[in-house]
C-alpha positions in Angstrom: -21.8 33.0 5.7 -20.0 29.4 6.1 -16.6 29.0 6.5 -14.8 25.7 5.1 -11.6 23.5 6.2 -8.7 25.3 6.4 -5.7 24.5 4.7 -2.1 24.5 5.7 -0.2 26.8 2.8 1.2 24.5 0.3 -1.2 22.0 0.7 -3.7 20.8 -2.3 -7.5 19.9 -1.3 -8.8 17.4 -3.6 -12.7 17.0 -4.2 -12.8 13.0 -4.5 -15.7 11.2 -4.3 -16.2 8.7 -1.1 -16.7 5.9 -2.8 -13.7 6.1 -4.8 -11.4 6.1 -1.5 -11.9 3.0 -0.7 -10.9 2.2 2.2 -8.7 -1.4 1.6 -6.1 -1.4 -0.9 -6.6 -4.4 -3.3 -3.8 -4.1 -5.4 -1.0 -1.8 -5.9 -2.8 0.5 -8.1 -5.0 1.8 -6.0 -2.0 2.7 -3.1 -0.3 4.5 -6.5 -3.7 6.5 -6.8 -4.1 7.3 -3.1 0.2 9.0 -2.9 -1.0 11.1 -6.4 -4.1 12.2 -4.5 -1.4 13.4 -1.6 -2.6 10.9 1.2 0.4 8.8 2.0 3.3 7.1 0.5 3.6 3.6 -0.3 6.0 0.9 -0.1 5.8 -1.2 -3.1 8.1 -4.0 -5.3 9.8 -2.3 -8.1 8.5 -4.5 -10.4 5.0 -3.2 -9.1 5.2 0.7 -9.7 3.7 1.7 -13.0 5.8 3.2 -15.3 5.8 7.6 -14.6 5.3 7.1 -11.8 7.8 8.7 -9.1 9.7 6.5 -6.9 13.2 6.0 -5.3 14.6 2.3 -4.1 15.3 1.7 -0.2 18.3 1.4 0.5 20.7 1.3 3.8 23.4 3.3 2.4 24.6 1.9 -1.0 22.8 -1.3 -0.5 18.8 -2.2 -1.9 16.8 -3.0 1.3 15.5 -6.7 1.5 12.2 -6.8 3.4 10.9 -10.7 4.5 7.6 -11.5 5.7 6.9 -14.0 8.2 3.3 -15.7 8.7 2.7 -17.5 12.2 -0.4 -19.1 13.6 -1.9 -21.7 16.4 -1.9 -25.3 14.9 -5.0 -26.1 16.8 -6.5 -22.6 14.4 -10.3 -23.9 12.9 -8.4 -21.9 9.8 -5.4 -23.2 10.0 -6.3 -24.8 6.0 -7.3 -22.0 5.0 -4.5 -19.9 6.2 -2.0 -22.6 5.1 -3.7 -22.2 1.6 -3.2 -18.7 1.6 0.5 -18.9 3.0 1.4 -21.3 0.0 -0.2 -19.5 -2.4 1.6 -15.8 -1.3 4.5 -17.7 -1.6 4.0 -19.0 -5.1 3.4 -15.2 -6.3 6.5 -14.2 -5.1 
């Protein structure tokens, strides 16, 4: 007789093809899929949350939290042109 993995009470077990569970999230939809499968949680911009997805705002007291990002790289980096272009593209998207 072969014993399977033991799951704590209340934890659901999913059979999902490994190819479906990419190691990298390429968009917000993938993160929401992972959350729906019980694989964790995600912090997404409000407009990126799909309709019908359980979500709540992140707040400190009654004030919505603002998250800021900063990109830094060495001026002598051989990838400085590519990095600068990426930062410009991301900035334009916000």
